C-alpha positions, 0 to 999 in steps of 0.5 A: 980252469974257471969253475962255477960254485955256490958262495960260502960264508967265508967268501963274503969279504972276497965277494964284496971286494969283487963287487967293488971292482965290478961296480966302482960307483958303489965303492967302498961298500958302505953299511946301507949297501951291505944291509941291502945285500944281506936283506935281499940276497939268498947266499945259499943259492948265490954263485961265484966264478972261481979261477985258481981259488980266486973269486973273479965273479958272482951272481947274487940271487934272492927269493923276493917274489916279483909282485913284491918287488914291483910294489916296492919299486912302484913299478908299472907292469907291462903285462899281467903277471898274476900267473907267477904268484903260485910259482917259484921264482928267484931274483937276480940281484947282482951279476958281476965279473972283474973287468979283466975277465969279461968277454970270456963267457962267464956271465952266460955260464953263471946265468945258465947255472941258475937254470939248474936250481931245483924247482925254479920256474922263472928268474927276474931282475931289475936293471937300473935305467942309468946302467943302460944294459937293458939290451943285454938282458933282453937277449934272454928275458922280456921286459915286464915292468918299469918304474919311473921313480927317482932311480928308475928301473926296468924289470926283466923276466925269463921263464925257466920251467915248462910250467912257466912257459906254457901256463 
């Protein structure tokens, strides 16, 4: 049976190994990527998918506000996002499932588990345009910004709390 659990400090080597399987274009994980993940990811709320004590997937989450991310990525908003300033949001940094366990609903389980985190009003993520996965994310989120830099990204956002939905 597959379980969704919080990531523990002892899981880091296994998480990085799974990351490399999910995103082989970044393998082996080098110091710049490790530094980025350690700077952006909140390991206390990030999640893992476990089967028979083996990590087969993850959802790495961060605390960066959407306004900060848009500025850092030099993105152009598609709508006024100022209402999110006082709200509590989280960033979906990376979501990955080992290839042989894909198409089993694990991605949706991880995404649904995020919605159970206390006091979260919204979740957003950045999707590199080169990944061509925007359609997947637009099933549950809306496009709120995009960048036109050397490595352009889309920003997608999902309102979780009633406060975010109706403000």
